[in-house]
VMD Tcl script that draws the C-alpha trace (Angstrom):
set ca {
  {40.40 4.21 -221.17}
  {44.17 4.37 -221.73}
  {46.48 2.94 -219.10}
  {50.03 4.04 -218.45}
  {52.98 1.65 -218.18}
  {55.67 2.10 -215.61}
  {58.58 2.03 -218.03}
  {60.79 -1.00 -217.88}
  {58.67 -3.88 -216.62}
  {57.63 -6.52 -219.12}
  {53.96 -6.38 -220.01}
  {53.32 -2.83 -218.76}
  {52.57 -0.78 -221.87}
  {50.59 2.33 -222.52}
  {47.50 0.98 -224.25}
  {44.04 1.74 -225.40}
  {42.29 -1.20 -227.01}
  {39.76 -3.93 -226.32}
  {40.73 -7.54 -225.65}
  {39.10 -10.87 -224.85}
  {40.14 -14.42 -224.12}
  {39.93 -16.85 -227.01}
  {37.43 -19.62 -227.41}
  {37.87 -23.35 -227.91}
  {39.31 -23.07 -231.42}
  {42.04 -20.62 -230.47}
  {42.80 -22.56 -227.30}
  {43.07 -25.80 -229.31}
  {45.54 -24.13 -231.67}
  {47.62 -22.90 -228.72}
  {47.95 -26.49 -227.48}
  {48.31 -28.19 -230.91}
  {51.39 -30.42 -231.20}
  {51.65 -29.53 -234.91}
  {52.00 -25.83 -234.03}
  {54.61 -26.62 -231.38}
  {56.53 -28.61 -234.00}
  {56.38 -25.72 -236.46}
  {57.64 -23.25 -233.84}
  {60.49 -25.60 -232.93}
  {61.39 -25.96 -236.62}
  {61.37 -22.17 -237.09}
  {63.46 -21.39 -234.02}
  {65.56 -24.49 -233.34}
  {64.27 -24.85 -229.77}
  {61.16 -26.33 -228.15}
  {58.34 -24.09 -226.86}
  {55.31 -24.69 -224.69}
  {52.18 -22.57 -224.21}
  {52.36 -20.14 -221.31}
  {48.88 -21.30 -220.35}
  {45.85 -22.83 -222.04}
  {44.15 -19.69 -223.32}
  {44.81 -17.54 -226.38}
  {43.61 -13.94 -226.57}
  {42.21 -11.49 -229.09}
  {43.04 -7.79 -229.31}
  {40.61 -5.40 -230.99}
  {41.62 -2.01 -232.34}
  {38.22 -0.52 -233.18}
  {38.09 3.09 -232.03}
  {40.09 5.99 -233.44}
  {43.40 6.11 -231.64}
  {43.39 2.51 -230.30}
  {47.04 1.49 -229.93}
  {49.53 -0.52 -227.89}
  {52.62 1.40 -226.75}
  {56.24 0.29 -226.84}
  {56.69 -2.70 -224.54}
  {58.02 -6.20 -224.12}
  {55.53 -8.99 -223.50}
  {54.77 -10.40 -220.06}
  {56.90 -13.12 -218.51}
  {55.88 -16.40 -220.06}
  {55.34 -14.77 -223.44}
  {58.91 -15.03 -224.64}
  {57.78 -16.13 -228.10}
  {54.68 -14.48 -229.55}
  {52.57 -15.69 -232.46}
  {50.32 -12.90 -233.73}
  {47.75 -13.55 -236.46}
  {45.65 -10.87 -238.12}
  {42.08 -12.19 -238.20}
  {40.21 -9.07 -239.38}
  {41.11 -5.75 -240.91}
  {38.76 -3.34 -242.66}
  {41.69 -1.46 -244.17}
  {42.87 1.96 -243.21}
  {45.65 3.80 -241.50}
  {47.38 2.40 -238.41}
  {47.24 -0.86 -236.53}
  {50.67 -1.89 -237.77}
  {53.03 -3.90 -235.60}
  {56.34 -2.07 -235.20}
  {59.26 -4.15 -233.92}
  {62.71 -3.03 -232.80}
  {64.94 -6.07 -233.48}
  {68.17 -4.20 -232.70}
  {66.88 -2.99 -229.33}
  {66.76 -6.25 -227.38}
  {69.31 -4.92 -224.88}
  {68.11 -1.31 -224.88}
  {65.98 0.18 -222.14}
  {62.39 0.79 -223.18}
  {62.77 4.45 -222.28}
  {65.49 4.73 -224.94}
  {63.26 3.13 -227.57}
  {60.37 5.43 -226.62}
  {62.64 8.48 -226.82}
  {63.49 7.75 -230.48}
  {60.78 5.39 -231.80}
  {61.96 5.69 -235.43}
  {65.45 4.33 -234.63}
  {65.62 0.73 -235.78}
  {61.85 0.44 -236.28}
  {60.61 -2.28 -238.63}
  {56.97 -2.29 -239.71}
  {55.19 -5.64 -239.90}
  {51.92 -4.90 -241.72}
  {49.94 -8.13 -241.37}
  {46.91 -8.72 -243.57}
  {44.06 -11.04 -242.56}
  {45.32 -14.62 -242.44}
  {48.97 -13.62 -242.05}
  {51.01 -14.31 -238.92}
  {54.29 -13.25 -237.41}
  {56.42 -15.13 -234.86}
  {58.97 -13.18 -232.85}
  {60.60 -12.96 -229.43}
  {57.97 -10.65 -227.92}
  {59.41 -10.89 -224.42}
  {62.81 -9.73 -225.67}
  {62.19 -7.51 -228.70}
  {60.46 -4.19 -227.94}
  {57.37 -3.63 -230.08}
  {54.20 -1.58 -230.41}
  {51.01 -1.27 -232.45}
  {50.40 2.10 -234.10}
  {47.16 4.04 -233.44}
  {44.34 3.33 -235.87}
  {42.43 6.00 -237.75}
  {38.70 6.64 -237.71}
  {36.79 3.89 -239.54}
  {39.59 1.32 -239.28}
  {38.84 -1.86 -237.35}
  {41.44 -4.57 -236.76}
  {41.48 -7.78 -234.73}
  {44.47 -10.01 -234.00}
  {44.89 -13.31 -232.19}
  {47.82 -13.63 -229.81}
  {49.36 -16.89 -228.65}
  {52.21 -16.84 -226.13}
  {54.90 -19.45 -225.54}
  {57.76 -19.96 -223.14}
  {60.90 -22.00 -223.60}
  {60.20 -25.67 -222.90}
  {62.67 -26.99 -220.37}
  {62.96 -30.68 -219.54}
}
mol new
graphics top color blue
foreach p $ca { graphics top sphere $p radius 0.5 }
foreach p [lrange $ca 0 end-1] q [lrange $ca 1 end] { graphics top cylinder $p $q radius 0.2 }
display resetview
């Protein structure tokens, strides 16, 4: 059943998808010092997990999507990995890198303005400032199934 976001709060997006917490392998990756080192090398700052659990999102019914939003507090840096994709239309991550300071309502009003498509294939990942950069996942078509793993990080402070 779709849920409706309230507009400007982080983490409150229109959505219709299935999700589940990760298992021991995904949780181990979330806490892996090697991954933390890689993220620090990519960004120039240190990050820590926002918790000890990764999650999976499943887009498996026609129309499954995730509306324009910013990630929840504590998910300032997002690492999204495509783990399964049967191929088909939709399920693409759309980011709005120039809209970090724009209200979400403005982005929703003109979703083509500044949109950048990140079409991940299985085994590919993207790292971006999910708590700052508005983003969405486009609705999938009938017969298309897609699963992604999401790991969230917050800035590590002394």
